[in-house]
N, C-alpha and C positions, 0 to 999 in steps of 0.2 A: 605434538600431542604429549601432554605430561602425565595424564591420569585419567582413568575411567572408573566411574563409580556408579552404583545404583542408588537412586533416590526415590523415596516415596513421599507423596504429599498427603497431609491429613487435614480434614476440615471438620468443623464441629456440626455440619449438616450431614444428611445422609447422601453424600456424594460418592461417586466411584473413586477408587484409588488406582494409581498407575505405578507400576514398577518400571522405572526408566533408566537409560544409560545416558550419561552426559560426557562429552569430550571436552577437555580443556585445551584451548588453542591460543598460542601466544605469538607475537611477532618475533622475529630473530633477536636473540639476545635477552629476551624478557622471560623470567621464570614465573609460572603461574601455578599455584597449587589450590585446588578446590577442596582439600579436606578440611575437616573442622574438629574441634575438641570442646569440652566443657568450658564455658566462658568466652569462646569466640564470638565475635560480633560481626555480622554481615550487613553491610549497607547495600541496599538494593540499587542497582544501576540501570537495569534493563526494564522490560515490560512484563506485566502479568496479563495472561490471557484467561478471562473467565469464560467458560463455555456456558451454553444455555442450561437453565435449571435441570438438574437430573443427569446431566452429562459429566459433572465432575469439575474439579479445579486441578490444574496441573501446571508444571513448568516445562521448560524445553525438553524434548524427547525425540530421540531417533525413531522411536516406535509410534508416538502419537503425533509427530509432525507439528510441534508447538514451539513458540519462542522461548528464549532462555531468560532466567533471571541471572544476569551477570552480578558479581559481587566483589566487594573490596574487604579483605580481612583486616579488621581495625586493631585487634590486639591478639597476641599469642601467649601461650603458657608453656613451660618447659615440660610438657607431657607428650607421650607418644600418641598423637592424634590418629595415627593409622590403626590403632588397636581398639578404639572406642566405637560404641554404637549409640553415644548420647544423641538426644534430640537437641536441635538448635532452634531456639526461639526466633521467630520472624521479627526483625526489627520494626517493622511497620505496625504501630499500635492499633491501627484500624483493620488489620488483617489477622484473623485468628489462626491462620494456617502455621503449622510447624513443620520444619523440615527435618527428615531423619536421613542421616548418611550411613550407608552400609559399606564398610571398607572391604575391598576384595584382595588386598595385598599390602605389602609394605615396602616403601621406598624411602630413601633419604633425600631431604630437600634442604637447601639452605634456608634457615628461617629468616624471613625479611618481610617487611611490611610491603607486599607486592600487590599491585592492583590487578585484578582479573579483567581481561579484555572482554567485551561483549561478543558472544559467539553467534555465528550465523544460524538460521533456522535450519531444521533437517532438510537435507538436500538429496536429490536423486543420485543413486549410487553410480550412475554412469555419466551424468552431466555435470553434477556439482551445483546445479541451480537450486536454490532453497525453495521450500514449499510451505504454505500455511493452510491450516485447516479452518475453514469458515463455519462448518457444521459437521455433524457426524456423517461420514461417508462423502463429504465434499471438500476437497482440497484443491488448491490452485498453486501455480508457480508464483513466486513473489515478484517476478518480472512479468508483466503483461504486455503483449504486443498491441499497441494502439492501432485503431483503424481510421482515425479522422484524416490523416495525411494521404490516405488512398481515395478520399472522396472527390478529388479533382480540383480542390481549392489551392492545391500546393503544386500544380503543374501536371503535365501529361503522365498518365500511368501505363506501363507495359503490363498488360494483364497476365500474359503467360509467365513473364518473369516474377510478377507479384505472387503468383501460386508457387512458384519454385521457392521463393524467399519464405513464404509461410512454412513450407516443408523444412527448410533449413532452421527456422526458429524452433519448430517442434523437435527436430532431431537434436538441437542444442539444449533442450530442456525447458524452453520457454513455451509452454503448452496451453497458455490462457490468452485468448484473443478478446479484445474489446471492440465493439462496433455500436451502431444505433440505426434505428430505422430512418433517421434523417441524414445519415452519411451515404450520399448518393452512390449507389452500386456496391457498397462495401459488404452489405449482408449477402448479396448475390455472389460476390467474389469468394467469400468464405464458403458459401455453399458449394460453389465449383471446386474449391480446394478439397472439401470433404469427399466430393465425388471422385476426384482425380487421385486422392491419396487416402483410400479407405483404412488402410492399416494405421497410418499416423493419426487419422481423424478420431480413432477410438480413444486416444489419450487427451484430446482437446477439450477444454472448457470454453464456451463461447458466451460472453457477457454482451447482451445487446441492450438497447434502451427503448422505452415507449415515451416519445415525445411529441405530443400533440401540438399543432401549430398555435401560436398566440392568438391568430385571428379565428381560430376554431374552438377555443377553450370553452366558450359558452354553448358549444354544441356537443361536447363530449358526453356520450351516454354509454350504456353497456354494449350496445351493438358496435359503436365505433371502437371501443376498447378491444372487443373480441376480434373484429375484423382486422385491426392492426396487429394483434398477436398472430393470427392466422397467416397474415402477410409475411411476418418475420419467419414463421415456421416453414413456409414454402421457400422463401429466399434462402434460408440457411440449411435447407434439407434436413430438418430435424423433426422428430415426432414430439419432442418436449424441450422447451427452451431452458438452458441451464440457469441463467439468471437474467431477469428483466429489471432494468434499472429505470425508475420512474422520474420524469422531470415535468415540472409545471411552471410556466413562465411567469405568471402573474397571480399572486395569492389573493389579490383583490377580487378576482373572478372566482366564484365558488365552483365546486365540483371535483376538487382534487382528492378529497376523502372518499367520495363515491367512486371515482375512478380507481383508487387504490384497492377499495374493497371488491371491485370487479376483477382486478388482477388476482386478488386472494381467491375469488371464486374459481377463476381459471386455474390457479394453482391446485385447488382441490380437485378439479376435473382433470388434472394431469397434463395440461398444455404448458404449464410453467413448473419449474423445480423450485426456484427460489426467487424472492423479490428483494430488490434493493432500491435505493433512490440516488439521485445525483443533484447536487447544488440546492438542496433544501436548507432552510435555516432552522434553528432549534425550535421555535414555537410551532411551526407547521409540521415538522417531523414528529413532534410530541403528539400532534392531533392524529396522525396515522397510527401511532402506537396505541393511543387511547381508544381508537376505533377498533383495535384488535388485529391490525395488520402486522404480521412478523416481518420486520425489515432486517435482512441479513447484513447488508453492507451499505456504505455511503461513498459515492465517488466525489471527491472534492479536489479543488485546486490547492495543492500544498507544495511548498518548496522553501528553500532558504531565503528566498525573496518575499514569499507570501505566507504568513503565519496565521491567517484568519481562522483556520480550523481550531486554533488554540484559544480563541475567544469564546469559549463555552461549549463548542461542538464536541470537542475531544472528550471532556468530562461526560457529557450527556450520552454520547455513543458508548463509551466504556461502561457506563452504568446500565446500558440497555443491550450489551453484547452486540453492538454494531460495528463491524470493522471498516476501516478506511481503505478504499482504493484510490490512489493519489495520481492525478494528472498534473502536467505543468512542472514536473520535478526538474527539468532543465530549461524551463522558460522558453520554449520554442526555439532552442539553440543559443539563447543569450548566455547561458551558463556553459561556456566552452572557451577553448583557447582562441577561437576565431576573434573574440572581442577583447581579449586581454591586452591592456595598454593602448587601446584604440580610442580616438576622439569620439565624442558623441555624434551619432549619425544624423545627417539631415536629409530631406527629400523623401521620396516614396520607397516604402519597404516592398520586398518581393512577394510577401504574402500576408494575409490577415493575422496569422499567428504572431508574427514579429511585431505588428502594430499593437496587438493585444498586450504582449508582454513588455513592450517598451513603456506602456502606461503603467504597468506594475512596477518597473524600475523607478519611474518618476515618483510613485507613491512610496516606494521603499525608502527613498531619501535622495534620489538623484544619481547622476552618472558617476560622481566621484566616490561615493560610498559603494556603489555597485562594483567599481573597479577595485576598491579595497577588498571586497568580498571575493572577486575573482582571484586576487593574489593570495588570499588566505586559502581558498580551494586548491590553487595551484601548489601551494606549499605542502598542503596535506597529500596531494596527488603525487608529488615528487617522493614523498616519503614512502608511499605504498606502490609506486610504479603505475599510477592510474591517471587518466585524464580528468579534466575539471568536471565534465558531465557525469562521470562515474561517481566521483566523490559527492557531487551535489545530490544525485539520486540516492546514494548509499546513506548519506546524512538523513534523508527523510525516512528511510527504512528503520532507523534507530528510534524513531519517535513512538511513544506508546500508542497502541491501537492501530498502527499502520500495518496492514496485511500485505500490500503490494504497491509497487510503483508501475505506472503505465508509461512505456516508452514509445514515442511516436516514431515510426520508421517507415520510409517508403521503400527501403531496400535492406538487404542483409549486410550491407557494407560495413556497419559498425557492430556486428553481432558478437564479436569477441569482447568488445568493451562492454556491451550491454550485459553479457554473462558475468563480468567482473562485478557489476553493481551488487549482486546478491552475495558475493563471496568476500569481498574486501571487508576487513574488520577494523573499524575506526575506534580508537581508544579515547580515554578522557582527554588527553592532551589535544588530540585532533578536534574533537567537538569543542573544546574550550577555545581553541583558535578561531573556529568559525563563529562561535557564539559571540566572541569579542567584537566582531563586526556586526553581526545581526542584531546585537543588543542596542545598536545606535540607530536602528531604523526609526522612521516616522510613520510607517504604514505598511501595507494597506490596513485600513481600519474597518471595524464592523464585522458582522457575521459572514458566513460562508456565502459568496455570490451576491452579497448585498449591492455591491457597486455595479455589477453587471445587470442586476435586475431593474436599475434605474434607466428606463428607455431613453430619457432625455439627457442623461449624464454622459460624460466623456467615455466611459467604459461601455455604456449601453448603446450608444450611437453606432458602434462599429459591429454590433451583434446582427446576426440574421435569425429572425424569429419565426419565419414561415417557410420552412425548407421543404415541406411536402408538395409545394405548388409546382 
């Protein structure tokens, strides 16, 4: 920790202002100074988080729990920057925000053109797990415990142990759970956890999904939507669902806008707190917004192997204050030491998740390029004392608009590694090493979930579309 300063953000609209603290954190041996003086130029390296209209614009804050704008000081002048309160113009010409630095003390630093490392988001004081604010009064852990792996498709589940593991995740600061009405038994399991651990349950956010079967899409009506939400409420033992993420298998079948509007009605009735979507493409997500549905988040497949959210969805969601919640960040386990230096597998995989992500590897550029990526991730991991999976997920968390990564876990065996995902700080050199490999990729191509939505295609053929049966 080199320096603490107060920062205020100003905007030319009638937005609220925040008086924030920022901590500068550097790897061992690297000096970072975040002070500024007249003439200093800052190149933005991190993400800006725009809050809903009327809620203000801010940067990373221990008090507001927001991401940081990391910066690189491009030039210095022989002045005492610690004694000045000059405003620093934002170098982004499209952003009218100006930053004002208030010095709180004076220290001596060696003046050098030093790159500031990206800082983690604000974290729990006791666990160190970073958190993100999605809406006023609604914050989540930036690591989300996934529920798909508990649905039975990945082997037998010890239910009692699963509940104990949920408690371990919450105690470790991973207080947000992901599930779905189509994940067999998972909503009930989380409901049982809430009943068994009422004190811990108070801090938990549960993100479920409303996923009507493909075969039933033409029969989705307000009654079906409400009965599905009521079923999730009963299973989860909640009076109001924290976040309902809406999925629609086939946009050629009408009714998705009407279903989303019914979710909005149930939100006004108090049965739902927030509405999100999962695996929508840009045009159809735009239809929901045009209809007046407030979408808080979008759950997408996003990893160092799969950059499809960058094909237009990221810009659209940033413009509409929709945060990414990312699954597949470790590609079902393919982004791990287990596969480093191994020949391409043949034969049958142990579960459908591996089948799914092996197809992504093929689209990415094949086994050889994937191995190059593993070696790059391993090199970065060796530098930080982390495994490949940790670096893979941490890389996704550096992307603009990403609020959280979903970690699939059938147990708490890798909990310590999961916690490190949110606290490891990747610098420009790390990201450049990874980018040097991912820049050679050949795919996957298209919008979010476009390949999987093609029922007759190689990705679509392995999907299960009617899981309520």
